[in-house]
C-alpha positions as a printed Julia matrix, in Angstrom:
158×3 Matrix{Float64}:
 -4.81  -8.73  -12.3
 -1.11  -7.91  -12.2
  0.91  -7.53   -9.02
  2.95  -4.33   -8.78
  6.44  -4.93   -7.44
  7.09  -2.39   -4.71
 10.83  -2.13   -4.23
 12.39  -0.89   -1.02
 12.99   2.75   -0.21
 16.72   3.39    0.27
 18.09   6.62    1.73
 21.75   7.27    2.48
 23.56  10.01    4.39
 27.24  10.55    5.05
 27.85  11.91    8.55
 30.87  13.27   10.4
 30.65  10.65   13.13
 32.15   7.25   13.79
 29.78   4.37   13.06
 29.51   3.7    16.82
 28.61   7.33   17.55
 26.13   7.53   14.66
 24.43   4.34   15.9
 24.22   5.79   19.43
 22.72   9.03   18.12
 20.22   7.15   15.96
 19.0    4.89   18.78
 19.59   6.77   22.04
 19.04  10.36   20.91
 16.1    9.72   18.6
 13.91  12.23   20.43
 16.46  14.97   19.72
 16.47  14.54   15.94
 13.09  12.97   15.04
 10.65  15.66   13.75
  7.97  14.92   16.33
  5.81  17.9    15.44
  5.08  16.42   12.02
  6.0   12.69   11.88
  4.49  10.66   14.73
  1.39   8.54   15.26
 -0.14  11.03   17.71
  0.32  13.98   15.39
 -1.17  12.07   12.5
 -4.11  10.68   14.44
 -5.16  13.39   16.85
 -3.03  16.48   16.56
 -1.36  15.76   19.91
  2.34  16.29   20.25
  4.64  13.47   21.26
  6.91  14.05   24.25
  9.54  11.49   23.3
 10.39   8.47   21.15
 12.04   5.44   22.77
 13.89   2.38   21.52
 14.39  -0.51   23.91
 18.0   -1.51   23.2
 17.6   -5.22   22.47
 16.15  -7.58   19.91
 12.47  -7.9    20.79
 12.46  -4.45   22.4
  9.71  -1.99   21.69
  9.92   1.19   19.63
  7.26   3.64   20.78
  6.32   7.24   21.37
  5.16   8.64   24.69
  2.62  11.44   24.84
  2.71  14.22   27.44
 -0.03  12.47   29.46
  2.05   9.24   29.64
  0.15   7.24   27.01
  2.36   5.14   24.75
  1.8    4.48   21.05
  3.61   1.53   19.51
  5.69   1.89   16.36
  7.16  -1.61   16.11
  9.65  -4.08   17.51
 13.45  -4.21   17.33
 14.57  -7.07   15.06
 18.35  -6.35   14.99
 20.49  -4.36   17.43
 24.22  -4.45   16.71
 25.83  -1.22   17.99
 27.96   0.46   15.34
 26.67  -1.87   12.6
 22.9   -2.33   12.22
 19.58  -1.42   13.75
 16.39  -2.94   12.37
 12.75  -3.0    13.35
  9.31  -4.03   12.23
  7.38  -0.87   11.32
  3.7   -1.07   12.23
  2.69   2.43   13.3
 -0.64   1.24   14.71
 -1.43  -1.35   12.04
 -2.48  -4.93   12.8
  0.42  -7.29   13.63
  0.5   -8.9    10.17
  0.64  -5.54    8.37
  4.18  -4.46    9.02
  7.04  -3.31    6.89
 10.73  -3.59    7.74
 13.12  -0.72    8.44
 16.85  -1.38    8.68
 19.64   1.09    9.22
 23.25   0.16    8.43
 26.28   2.06    9.7
 29.36   1.69    7.5
 32.65   3.23    8.71
 34.44   5.31    6.08
 37.18   6.71    8.3
 37.67   7.35   12.03
 35.12  10.16   12.23
 32.89   9.55    9.21
 30.44   6.89    8.16
 27.76   6.09    5.63
 24.33   5.44    7.12
 21.81   3.68    4.89
 18.15   3.3     5.74
 16.14   0.68    3.85
 12.34   0.44    4.23
 11.0   -2.72    2.59
  8.17  -5.26    2.25
  5.4   -2.91    1.17
  3.39  -5.84   -0.22
  2.38  -6.73    3.34
  0.12  -3.66    3.33
 -1.99  -5.04    0.51
 -3.85  -2.47   -1.57
 -2.4    0.39    0.48
  1.2   -0.61   -0.17
  1.87   1.56   -3.2
  0.33   4.69   -1.69
  2.09   4.17    1.66
  5.43   3.63   -0.1
  5.07   6.94   -1.97
  4.3    8.79    1.24
  7.2    7.26    3.15
  9.62   7.9     0.29
  9.06  11.63    0.88
  8.71  11.26    4.65
 12.12   9.68    5.09
 13.69  12.77    3.5
 12.44  14.94    6.4
 12.97  12.29    9.06
 16.2   10.53    8.06
 18.07  12.77    5.65
 17.24  16.11    7.25
 16.4   15.06   10.81
 19.04  12.44   11.58
 21.57  13.6     8.97
 21.31  17.22   10.04
 21.57  16.38   13.73
 24.45  13.9    13.36
 26.38  16.27   11.1
 26.26  15.77    7.36
 29.64  15.24    5.77
 30.13  17.85    3.08
């Protein structure tokens, strides 16, 4: 039986924001740009709509969504938090603790009011037999979430 190498998903947007401002928008304003009607745990599992998404601003902090009734659904845990430079997290989305992938977002200044933001989603092999299918789904999903959601909200550089 051969093992299929599942490389990382890499998405990049250029935005008309400083790296510090883009980082702030990504982490603090996530509920404003994340497409919560289509890309959350609640929507996927039960059809409920998420009220907000939160990132606790520290390594070890939680990333989670809060439903209108106050219930919280975990997404993962912050593994790097360097304002203006990098945000990273384990990505579980309701999976058992050992079945996580890694999402990192790097903010690279290009000029005073422009930066390159690169999202990398890696380590699909941790999902076992589901890894390949999940990777394909997320490759498309990150277009709506990261490129269109975050990029559109932060101001794509033309």
